VOGU-3710 file (C-alpha; in Angstrom, 3 decimals, decimal comma):
1> msallrldgv> 121,341/86,734/95,102  118,235/84,720/94,551  116,970/84,915/90,510  114,041/87,261/89,694  113,081/85,129/86,405  114,337/81,779/85,553  114,214/79,225/82,791  114,952/75,647/83,348  115,461/73,161/80,152  112,753/75,546/78,202
11> eagygdltai> 111,754/74,099/75,191  108,968/75,717/72,637  108,009/75,265/69,233  105,744/75,947/66,519  103,897/73,334/64,668  106,292/70,424/63,843  109,374/72,772/64,431  111,179/73,086/67,943  112,300/76,497/67,877  114,585/76,799/71,359
21> agvslevrpg> 115,684/73,406/72,915  117,142/72,637/76,998  117,256/76,865/77,159  117,904/77,972/81,031  119,129/80,968/82,141  117,961/83,860/84,795  117,700/87,237/85,330  118,791/88,641/88,866  117,117/91,741/90,309  118,132/94,973/88,734
31> eavaligsng> 120,157/93,620/86,049  119,840/94,257/82,409  120,914/90,988/80,574  120,880/90,539/76,856  120,089/87,676/75,028  122,422/87,242/71,839  122,105/85,468/68,475  121,490/85,698/64,626  117,823/85,610/62,991  115,940/82,645/63,688
41> agktttlrai> 117,965/81,554/66,822  115,382/81,743/69,092  115,018/84,722/70,475  111,652/85,623/70,362  110,438/82,820/71,059  111,898/82,710/74,498  110,595/85,699/75,210  107,037/84,732/73,938  107,322/81,777/75,927  108,323/83,690/79,300
51> tgllplragr> 104,881/85,939/78,216  103,153/82,642/77,906  102,420/83,519/74,082  103,587/79,965/73,473  103,078/76,846/75,602  106,100/74,782/76,835  106,754/71,971/75,540  109,183/70,586/78,299  111,255/72,722/80,926  109,854/75,335/83,255
61> iefegtrldg> 109,055/79,001/83,797  109,722/80,607/87,383  109,053/84,427/87,917  109,809/85,497/91,845  109,943/81,818/92,969  106,451/81,281/91,335  105,815/79,544/88,384  104,567/81,044/85,332  104,124/78,537/82,470  100,951/77,424/82,371
71> lgsarivarg> 99,155/80,892/82,859  97,661/83,283/80,878  99,895/86,237/79,425  97,080/88,322/81,162  98,371/86,685/84,135  102,100/86,862/83,862  101,813/90,914/82,852  99,753/91,296/86,432  102,501/89,538/88,164  105,341/92,606/86,936
81> iahvpegrql> 106,149/91,866/83,481  105,841/93,584/80,313  106,691/92,911/76,835  107,378/95,113/74,202  107,577/93,134/71,129  109,542/93,624/67,692  107,854/95,975/65,304  106,206/97,748/68,126  102,653/96,700/66,950  100,835/100,188/68,211
91> fptltvrdnl> 97,348/100,696/67,314  98,128/103,350/64,364  94,837/105,265/64,381  94,725/105,733/68,216  96,486/109,124/70,046  100,192/107,902/71,492  98,261/108,563/74,959  95,685/105,952/74,270  98,288/103,801/73,708  100,077/104,295/76,282
101> elgaraadra> 97,371/104,388/78,775  96,677/100,447/77,278  99,624/99,505/79,199  98,391/100,341/82,343  94,312/99,683/81,734  94,158/97,755/84,990  95,413/100,325/87,373  93,479/103,226/88,994  93,504/106,892/87,901  96,038/107,584/89,919
111> rradglelvf> 98,597/104,989/88,886  97,667/105,352/85,213  98,681/109,650/85,802  102,311/108,409/87,848  103,068/105,878/85,019  102,163/108,763/82,260  104,498/111,349/84,107  106,839/108,367/84,223  107,052/108,218/80,434  106,831/111,666/79,859
121> tlfprlrere> 110,158/112,577/81,807  111,755/109,608/79,897  110,471/110,278/77,006  109,478/114,406/76,591  108,458/113,804/73,101  105,983/112,050/73,344  104,261/114,811/76,106  104,977/116,819/72,837  102,464/114,569/70,737  100,159/113,115/72,810
131> rqlagtlsgg> 97,104/113,887/71,068  99,165/112,602/68,031  98,110/109,534/65,887  100,651/106,939/66,463  100,859/106,296/63,264  101,937/109,570/62,341  105,215/109,004/64,395  108,476/108,504/62,784  110,126/104,835/63,789  111,983/106,190/66,486
141> eqqmcaigrg> 109,091/107,804/68,399  106,874/104,610/68,043  109,815/102,563/69,492  109,503/105,671/72,724  105,739/104,658/72,625  105,781/101,233/72,743  108,521/101,172/75,089  106,687/103,344/77,160  103,516/101,195/77,020  105,604/98,715/78,450
151> lmarpsllll> 106,031/100,800/81,239  102,847/101,859/82,412  102,283/99,412/84,143  105,857/99,580/86,377  107,065/96,401/85,356  109,542/94,746/87,991  110,717/92,970/84,609  110,583/94,596/81,217  111,386/92,121/77,964  112,561/94,281/75,087
161> depslglapv> 112,174/92,684/71,133  114,900/94,126/68,971  114,233/98,094/70,704  116,795/99,406/67,812  115,236/97,968/64,431  114,478/100,091/61,321  115,797/103,066/63,608  118,358/105,924/62,906  121,974/105,675/64,413  121,280/108,721/66,614
171> mvklifetlq> 117,612/107,074/67,617  119,151/103,999/68,632  121,644/105,860/70,693  118,984/108,205/72,712  116,626/104,586/73,135  119,647/102,999/74,713  120,496/106,157/76,892  116,920/105,968/78,275  116,851/102,086/78,448  120,295/102,976/80,809
181> rvnqtgttil> 118,543/105,284/83,028  115,422/103,014/83,566  117,553/100,284/84,651  119,449/102,508/86,572  116,360/103,289/88,826  115,388/99,729/89,968  113,573/98,041/86,312  114,985/94,419/85,850  115,712/94,046/81,636  116,019/91,208/79,623
191> lveqnvpral> 117,073/92,555/76,043  116,715/90,729/72,941  118,811/93,055/69,959  120,851/92,117/66,769  122,629/95,741/67,543  125,304/93,170/69,713  128,002/95,981/70,832  124,560/98,476/71,753  123,157/95,539/73,529  125,782/94,300/75,562
201> qlshrgyvle> 127,302/98,373/76,904  123,622/98,409/78,030  123,664/94,516/79,794  125,657/93,297/82,494  125,475/89,745/81,303  124,608/88,009/78,512  123,593/84,647/77,038  124,101/83,490/73,252  121,847/81,622/71,299  122,445/79,634/68,495
211> ngrlvldstr> 120,143/77,650/66,613  117,438/76,898/69,533  119,857/76,225/72,635  122,138/78,555/74,484  126,087/78,060/73,940  127,744/80,865/75,942  127,110/82,838/78,725  128,882/85,141/80,886  129,553/88,880/81,898  129,516/91,821/79,256
221> asllasphvk> 133,777/92,279/79,453  134,012/88,126/78,653  131,637/88,388/75,704  132,999/91,393/73,851  136,316/89,732/74,960  135,400/86,176/73,137  136,438/85,054/70,133  133,459/83,526/68,852  131,355/86,734/69,358  134,277/88,900/67,807
231> qaylgl> 134,118/87,219/65,010  129,925/85,922/65,121  128,531/89,138/65,843  130,942/92,188/66,225  132,648/91,405/62,723  136,214/91,563/64,256
//
């Protein structure tokens, strides 16, 4: 199966710092793929490079066979990629519904309505709170809203950056169960996540990023059995 997303020798950074170098990976249609690594490994930088928030210094990025690098973020989103950033980054003084609708601001009314119904079906709690200010939600509800905003445009590829960050275990469980449903209904997922057991449980395959370079890539089962992954990320 051809790749939906392909990175080939990607290098990016900030100022004099090279954050990732030689990163090559692919995500096939319908997959959930985990990108794991410690803090500062370059995981968020990789997602920012994909969505055009950070220019490449080398390499290329393709989506559905067409190059993305060099396009602006708005054009990348329009091609079917949604990015749910670390820390949620909602507009706290806007309602839940307003935050969600920002995720489909270029869509017509019928498509926005369809998107809202999808999100409210996945996250019934958001339907209950659609007129509530986003800044008054709990951390877990804010994460639901951030994911829902990403899904409003019905993307082909959903990029998720640390969706479990700061959440109680019961909310982490709910979020990941919902993401599994999203993937099972056809949305491809590339997931950055510190909770490695949860990330690999959701994913079909995974990549391990250390000090800006990929050091392992394999199936979920192989990564869970890897001595390096067990020692470095599973505490075994």
